[in-house]
N, C-alpha and C positions, 0 to 999 in steps of 0.2 A: 504494499499500499504506499508507495512512494509518489504516485501520481496524484495531484490535486485537481479534481474536476472543477471545484469552486474555491478559488483562493480566498474568498471571503466567508468560508464555511463557519467560523466562529460567530460572526454577527448574524448569519442566516439561521443557525441553529438556535442561538439565544433569542432572536426575535420570534421564532416559532414557539419556543418554550414560554415566552412572556404572553402569548396569545392563547395558551392552553388553560382555560378556566379550571379544569380538573386538577392541575398541579397547584394553582392558587388556593383551591379549596382545602387541600391537605397540607398547605404551608411548605410546599417543596421548593427547593432551590437547585440550581444547576451550576455548581462552582467549578466543574471541570469540563472543558470542551477541547479536545485534541483530535487530530486526524485519526479516525477509526476508534475513538474512545470517548466516553462521557461518564460523569457521575451525577447522580441526583441524590440529595440529602433531605431527609425529612425528620423533624424533631417528633419525639413521642409526646403525644398529648391526648387527653381523654376523649376528643372527638373522633379519633381514629382506632379506638380500642375495640376488641371484642369482649365477650363476657368474662374472660379470665385475666383481663387486664394486659394482654399482649396486643401488639398492633395487629389489626385484622389482615388475614391472608389476602383478601382482595386489594388492600392497599399495597401490600408486598408485591403482588402481581402487577398492580399499576405502575409502580416505579420501576420494576424490572423491565416491563414492556417499553416504557418511555425511555429509560436509559439506553437500552439496546437499539430502540428505533432512532433516537438522536445520534447515536454512534454511527448508524447506517447513513443518516442524513449528511454526515460529514464527508462522505465519499461520493455523493451524487452531484451532477451539474446544478447550477442555480435555477435552471429551467425545469427541473424535476422536483417531485415531492415523494414521500414514502408512506407506505401503509402496511401495517402488520397483517399478514394472511394466516399466520399459524404460530402458536408457541406451545411448549411443553414446560411445565414448571414442577420442580420438586421442592416441597417445603421440608427442610431437613432439621429445623430447630424452631422453637418459638421465637418470634420477633420481640424479644424482651431486652430493651436497652433504652437509653436516653435519646438516641439518634439512629436512624437507619440510613445506610449508604448503599445505593445500587450502583454497581459498576458495569457498564455496558461496553462491549467491544465487538468489532467486526471480525468474523472468522474467515468469511470468504466474500469478497466484493464481486458482484456481477452486474452486467448491464440491465437485466431484468429482475433477478432475484438476488438478495443479499442475505447470507447466513450470519447470524449474530448470536452472542451469548451474553448473559448477565448473571452476576452474583449479587446477592443482597446480604449485607452484614448488619447485625445489631451491635451497637457500640454501648458497652456498660462499664463504667469505671475505667475508661480508656482502653478497654480490651475489645476487639472485634471478634464476633462469633458469627460464622456463616449460618444463615437461616434459610436461604433459598438459592436454587440454581435453576437457570432458564435457558433454553435453546429456542431460537425464533427464526422465522423465515419472513423477510420483508420484500414487498413488491415495489419496484421503482416505477413510478408513474411519470414518464417522460412527457413534457409539454403541458403538465397539469400543475399549476400553482396551488398553494394553500388558500383557503378563504381568507 
């Protein structure tokens, strides 16, 4: 992944993230945007908890999907957008921490399909614990800009 289809990918991805109301709803931030890689951070707060006090698995899936999707967006041309067509996620530990970090990365960039992965970590007392693994397929929509 040495070729940059969009030299302004950082601004492109950041602007898309800022338009995503769902990320604002859960108080997510996007502190890392690099070619083929992104991170989404979400603080643990009572509005995203399930009945045991852990962050809900739906929120874990949401940030994994977005982190990997935005990683894919870093490798597509500015004239294209991306859309998740499939993902498989394993929840391997409770999302129990003060902060969740979803790290998305591109595994195989392609013109039409991009394969990505994400890992989600719960951070508690400065220690990261893996709580979810995801593999995803992204469709590149050439000539179709976001709303």
